[in-house]
C-alpha positions in Angstrom: 91.5 93.4 100.2 88.0 92.6 101.6 85.2 89.9 101.0 82.7 92.8 101.2 81.2 93.6 97.8 82.3 96.7 95.9 79.0 98.4 96.7 79.9 98.4 100.4 83.9 98.9 100.1 84.0 101.9 98.0 82.0 104.1 100.4 84.1 102.8 103.2 87.3 103.5 101.5 86.1 107.0 100.6 85.5 107.8 104.3 89.0 107.1 105.3 91.6 109.5 103.8 94.4 107.3 104.7 93.3 104.8 102.1 93.2 107.5 99.3 96.7 106.4 98.2 96.1 102.7 98.2 97.7 101.1 95.0 94.7 98.6 94.8 91.2 98.1 96.5 90.1 94.5 95.9 86.5 93.7 96.9 84.8 90.2 97.1 83.3 90.6 93.8 86.2 92.1 91.9 87.2 88.6 90.7 84.9 85.7 90.2 86.1 84.3 93.4 86.6 85.6 96.9 88.9 84.6 99.7 90.0 81.8 100.6 90.3 81.6 96.6 93.8 83.1 95.7 92.2 85.1 92.7 91.6 88.3 94.7 95.2 88.5 96.0 96.7 87.7 92.6 94.6 90.5 91.2 96.0 92.9 93.8 99.6 91.7 93.1 98.9 92.3 89.4 97.5 95.8 89.9 100.5 96.9 92.0 102.9 95.3 89.6 104.7 92.8 92.0 105.1 89.0 91.7 103.0 87.0 94.3 106.1 85.7 96.0 107.2 89.2 96.7 104.1 89.8 98.6 102.9 89.3 102.3 99.4 88.9 103.0 98.1 89.8 106.7 94.8 88.7 107.7 92.5 88.1 110.9 90.8 85.1 109.6 92.0 81.5 108.6 90.7 82.2 105.2 93.1 84.9 104.8 95.9 82.6 105.6 94.5 80.1 103.1 94.3 82.6 100.3 97.8 83.8 100.9 99.2 80.5 100.9 97.3 79.5 97.6 98.7 82.5 96.0 102.1 81.8 96.9 102.6 84.6 99.3 104.1 84.9 102.9 101.3 84.9 105.4 100.7 86.9 108.7 98.1 85.9 111.1 96.7 88.9 113.0 95.2 87.7 116.3 93.4 91.1 116.8 90.4 92.5 114.8 87.4 90.8 114.0 88.4 87.4 115.8 86.3 85.8 118.4 87.9 84.7 121.7 87.5 81.0 120.6 90.0 81.5 117.7 93.5 80.1 117.9 95.7 81.7 115.2 98.4 79.2 115.5 96.0 76.5 114.0 96.1 78.5 110.9 99.9 77.6 110.1 100.7 81.2 109.0 104.2 82.0 108.4 104.1 84.7 111.2 101.8 85.6 113.9 101.3 89.2 115.4 99.5 90.4 118.2 99.6 94.3 117.1 100.0 96.2 113.9 103.6 97.4 115.1 104.8 93.9 115.2 104.6 93.8 111.5 107.2 96.3 111.1 109.6 93.9 112.8 108.7 91.2 110.2 109.0 93.8 107.3 112.7 94.5 108.2 113.5 90.8 108.0 112.2 90.6 104.6 
């Protein structure tokens, strides 16, 4: 899930073999709206065949948390990634906050 348009997303996905088995790849222009609108997240849930309330959305920007909440998903704020030092993820009001990808495993075990 990215706000990048498909013309940029597709070549990037092809470069990383780990993404070859992704159940869904959603770009900023896959739906009429991009994040923070919930449409891209709802499209992803539809494509993988799960209800939005069975999903957890992880993001490194406040608009990710906004989109996840609007879609009815649990939200996880990642305090790493493309963040600037001035960003305070606790202000985003996500359901969970993580400082590294490995911390997501602990949350997944709870749910």
